[in-house]
C-alpha positions as CSV (number, residue, x, y, z in Angstrom):
1,M,15.2,-26.1,18.3
2,K,18.2,-26.4,20.5
3,S,20.6,-25.2,17.8
4,S,18.3,-22.3,17.0
5,A,18.2,-21.3,20.6
6,L,22.0,-21.5,20.9
7,L,22.4,-19.3,17.8
8,N,20.0,-16.7,19.2
9,K,21.9,-16.8,22.5
10,A,25.2,-16.4,20.7
11,A,23.9,-13.5,18.6
12,E,22.6,-11.8,21.8
13,M,26.0,-12.1,23.5
14,V,27.7,-10.6,20.4
15,K,25.3,-7.7,20.6
16,I,26.0,-7.3,24.3
17,T,29.7,-7.4,23.8
18,L,29.8,-4.9,20.9
19,A,27.5,-2.5,22.9
20,T,29.8,-2.7,25.9
21,V,32.9,-2.1,23.9
22,L,31.1,0.9,22.4
23,L,30.3,2.2,25.9
24,A,33.9,1.8,27.0
25,A,35.1,3.7,23.9
26,S,32.7,6.5,24.5
27,V,33.9,6.9,28.0
28,H,37.6,6.9,27.1
29,F,37.5,9.1,24.1
30,F,34.7,11.6,25.1
31,L,34.0,11.5,28.8
32,L,37.5,11.3,30.3
33,P,39.3,13.9,28.2
34,S,36.9,16.7,29.1
35,H,36.4,15.5,32.7
36,L,32.7,15.3,32.1
37,A,31.2,13.6,35.1
38,L,27.9,12.7,33.4
39,G,25.6,10.7,35.6
40,S,27.2,7.2,35.4
41,V,29.5,5.0,37.4
42,A,32.3,6.0,35.0
43,G,31.5,9.7,35.9
44,L,31.5,8.9,39.6
45,A,34.8,7.0,39.2
46,L,36.3,9.9,37.3
47,I,35.5,12.2,40.3
48,L,36.8,9.7,42.9
49,S,40.0,9.3,40.9
50,N,40.9,12.8,42.0
51,F,40.9,11.7,45.6
52,L,41.9,8.0,45.5
53,P,45.1,6.4,44.1
54,L,43.2,4.2,41.6
55,S,42.5,4.4,37.9
56,V,39.0,5.2,36.5
57,S,38.7,1.6,35.2
58,A,39.5,0.1,38.6
59,L,37.1,2.3,40.5
60,T,34.4,1.5,37.9
61,M,34.9,-2.2,38.5
62,I,34.6,-1.7,42.3
63,I,31.4,0.4,42.2
64,N,29.8,-1.9,39.5
65,L,30.4,-5.0,41.6
66,A,28.8,-3.4,44.6
67,L,25.7,-2.3,42.7
68,L,25.6,-5.6,40.9
69,G,24.7,-7.4,44.1
70,L,21.7,-5.0,44.4
71,G,20.6,-5.9,40.9
72,F,20.6,-9.6,41.7
73,L,18.4,-9.1,44.7
74,L,15.8,-6.7,43.2
75,I,15.8,-7.4,39.4
76,G,16.4,-11.1,39.0
77,R,19.0,-13.7,37.9
78,E,18.6,-13.2,34.1
79,F,19.3,-9.5,34.3
80,G,22.1,-10.0,36.8
81,A,23.8,-12.9,34.9
82,K,24.1,-10.9,31.7
83,T,25.2,-7.8,33.6
84,V,27.9,-9.8,35.4
85,Y,29.5,-10.1,32.0
86,T,29.2,-6.5,31.1
87,T,30.2,-5.3,34.6
88,V,33.5,-7.1,34.1
89,L,33.9,-6.4,30.4
90,L,33.3,-2.6,30.6
91,P,36.1,-1.7,33.0
92,A,38.3,-4.4,31.4
93,V,38.0,-2.7,28.0
94,M,38.5,0.7,29.6
95,G,41.7,-0.6,31.2
96,V,42.9,-1.8,27.8
97,L,42.1,1.5,26.2
98,E,44.0,3.3,29.1
99,K,47.1,1.2,28.1
100,V,46.8,1.4,24.4
101,F,45.7,5.1,24.3
102,P,47.2,6.7,27.4
103,G,46.4,10.2,28.3
104,A,42.8,10.1,27.1
105,Q,43.1,12.6,24.3
106,S,39.9,14.2,23.1
107,L,38.8,13.3,19.5
108,T,37.0,16.7,19.1
109,G,39.1,19.0,21.1
110,D,36.0,20.7,22.6
111,A,34.1,19.8,25.8
112,L,30.7,20.5,24.4
113,S,31.3,18.4,21.3
114,D,32.6,15.6,23.5
115,M,29.4,15.7,25.5
116,V,27.2,15.5,22.4
117,C,29.2,12.6,20.9
118,F,29.2,10.8,24.3
119,L,25.4,11.2,24.6
120,F,24.6,9.6,21.3
121,V,27.2,6.9,21.3
122,C,26.6,5.9,25.0
123,S,22.8,6.0,24.7
124,F,22.8,3.8,21.7
125,G,24.9,1.3,23.4
126,Q,22.7,1.4,26.5
127,A,19.6,0.9,24.4
128,V,21.1,-2.2,22.8
129,L,21.9,-3.6,26.3
130,F,18.4,-2.9,27.7
131,K,16.8,-4.6,24.7
132,C,18.8,-7.7,25.6
133,N,17.6,-7.4,29.2
134,A,21.1,-6.5,30.3
135,S,22.9,-3.4,31.5
136,S,26.3,-1.8,31.6
137,G,26.1,-2.0,35.3
138,G,26.2,0.7,37.9
139,L,23.6,3.4,37.8
140,D,21.9,1.6,34.9
141,I,20.9,-1.0,37.5
142,V,19.5,1.7,39.8
143,G,17.5,3.1,36.8
144,K,16.2,-0.4,36.0
145,I,15.0,-0.9,39.5
146,L,13.2,2.4,39.5
147,N,11.7,1.5,36.1
148,K,10.5,-1.9,37.4
149,Y,9.1,-0.9,40.8
150,F,8.0,2.7,40.2
151,R,7.1,2.5,36.5
152,M,9.4,5.4,35.7
153,E,10.5,5.9,32.1
154,L,13.9,4.3,31.9
155,G,15.8,7.3,30.6
156,K,14.3,9.6,33.2
157,A,15.0,7.2,36.0
158,I,18.7,7.0,35.0
159,S,18.8,10.8,34.7
160,L,17.4,11.2,38.2
161,V,20.0,8.9,39.9
162,G,22.7,10.3,37.7
163,M,22.1,14.0,38.5
164,A,23.6,13.5,42.0
165,V,26.8,12.3,40.4
166,A,26.9,15.2,38.0
167,L,26.4,17.7,40.8
168,S,29.1,16.0,42.8
169,S,31.6,17.0,40.1
170,A,31.7,20.4,41.8
171,F,34.0,18.9,44.4
172,A,36.7,18.2,41.7
173,Y,36.2,20.5,38.7
174,D,35.3,24.0,37.6
175,S,31.8,25.5,37.1
176,K,31.8,25.0,33.4
177,T,32.5,21.2,33.8
178,V,29.7,21.0,36.4
179,V,27.2,22.8,34.1
180,L,28.1,20.5,31.1
181,S,27.9,17.4,33.4
182,V,24.4,18.3,34.7
183,L,23.2,19.3,31.2
184,G,24.6,16.1,29.7
185,T,23.0,14.0,32.4
186,Y,19.6,15.5,31.7
187,L,19.9,15.1,28.0
188,S,21.1,11.5,28.2
189,G,17.7,10.4,29.5
190,L,16.0,12.0,26.6
191,V,18.4,10.5,24.0
192,L,18.1,7.1,25.6
193,D,14.3,7.3,25.5
194,H,14.6,8.2,21.8
195,F,16.6,5.1,21.0
196,I,14.5,2.8,23.1
197,F,11.0,4.0,22.3
198,N,11.5,4.7,18.6
199,S,12.8,1.2,18.1
200,N,10.0,-0.4,20.2
201,M,7.3,1.8,18.8
202,T,4.1,0.0,17.9
203,K,1.0,1.3,16.1
204,R,-2.7,1.1,17.0
205,V,-4.5,0.9,13.7
206,C,-8.3,1.5,13.5
207,V,-10.0,0.6,10.3
208,L,-13.5,0.9,8.8
209,S,-13.6,-1.1,5.6
210,E,-16.1,-2.8,3.4
211,H,-13.7,-5.8,3.1
212,E,-13.9,-6.6,6.8
213,D,-13.6,-10.4,6.5
214,E,-10.5,-10.2,4.2
215,L,-8.9,-7.7,6.5
216,L,-9.4,-9.8,9.6
217,R,-8.0,-12.9,7.8
218,F,-4.9,-10.9,6.9
219,I,-4.4,-9.6,10.4
220,T,-4.9,-13.0,12.1
221,Q,-3.4,-15.4,9.5
222,D,-0.7,-13.3,7.7
223,L,0.4,-11.0,10.5
224,H,-0.4,-13.5,13.3
225,S,-1.8,-10.7,15.3
226,G,-5.0,-10.1,17.2
227,A,-7.8,-7.6,16.6
228,T,-10.8,-6.2,18.5
229,I,-14.0,-5.3,16.7
230,Y,-16.3,-2.5,17.9
231,Q,-19.6,-1.5,16.4
232,A,-19.7,2.1,15.2
233,R,-22.5,4.2,13.9
234,G,-22.0,7.0,11.4
235,A,-23.2,10.4,12.5
236,Y,-24.4,11.5,9.1
237,T,-25.7,8.3,7.6
238,D,-26.7,6.6,10.9
239,E,-25.2,3.4,9.3
240,L,-23.8,0.7,11.6
241,R,-20.3,-0.5,10.7
242,N,-17.7,-2.6,12.4
243,E,-14.4,-0.9,13.4
244,I,-11.4,-3.2,13.5
245,I,-8.6,-2.3,15.9
246,T,-5.2,-4.0,16.0
247,I,-1.8,-3.3,17.6
248,V,1.2,-4.0,15.2
249,D,4.9,-3.4,15.2
250,M,6.5,-1.2,12.5
251,H,7.2,-4.1,10.2
252,E,3.7,-5.4,10.5
253,Y,2.3,-1.9,10.1
254,R,3.9,-1.5,6.7
255,K,2.4,-4.8,5.5
256,L,-1.0,-3.9,6.9
257,M,-1.1,-0.5,5.2
258,N,0.0,-1.9,1.9
259,F,-2.7,-4.5,2.1
260,I,-5.4,-1.9,3.0
261,Q,-4.2,0.4,0.1
262,E,-4.4,-2.5,-2.3
263,K,-7.6,-4.2,-1.1
264,D,-9.7,-1.1,-0.1
265,P,-8.3,2.3,-1.0
266,K,-11.5,3.9,0.3
267,A,-11.1,2.4,3.8
268,F,-11.2,4.9,6.7
269,V,-8.0,4.4,8.8
270,T,-6.7,6.1,11.9
271,V,-3.3,5.4,13.4
272,Y,-1.9,6.1,16.8
273,N,1.6,5.7,18.2
274,V,1.9,3.2,21.2
275,N,5.0,3.3,23.4
276,E,4.2,0.3,25.6
277,V,1.9,-2.7,25.3
278,V,1.4,-5.2,28.2
279,Y,-0.1,-8.4,26.9
280,R,0.4,-12.1,26.5
281,P,3.0,-12.7,23.8
282,K,1.5,-14.0,20.5
283,T,2.8,-17.3,19.1
284,K,3.5,-17.9,15.5
């Protein structure tokens, strides 16, 4: 058990490391060349670098450490401990990229293309971190706080706090950059929600079947899931039947639908998407 836990912990740290490196690369190769101050600490650091004699990576480190203390107080030790690592690693990797690839040359040569590339690469990296109950630091911490205490969708929370940063780019850059920064900040929340919710999507499956007992055994014993049974009456036949309702993840959903198709092709099945489930974790 201990070795398995250590392996899981190591695998999680590898994911966190790779996601953080991906974030740093997206900032260096897409954000900085086009001066896009998208709602993030890196965007804020980019703006401040026009007024302070410090590099973007150094300013990112300073701001992240300040907000990290807030994360410790309001979110908890586990979140903060992992984010300590990413808070240090992110600006460190950015600093290395500044040395290895000085000048921050754009890979696309176009500000709009840079924004689109940054949105998808950065949002993917953020989604990986949040799944590991970590963060890249900075405004992600503020977004996580809003998510925890005000039940705001994570992407929208980050967009809200980041919009002020995007608007502040007006103090350093032209109107086109400001517009792209604001637009990119808004879209980043939608893209982040796409990565988070699509990967966490579960299904609510409702089944009326003549093979009720076999279906329940499959759900409880093979899928190790729970189910709720409601009595339903047909409007035309006035016949009483039991409706089985279960919540399953995407992997379990495919297994369940294959079982129903094989065991009872005539079963009446309705399926709903579920974005969030609050429940006591099941044990296998």
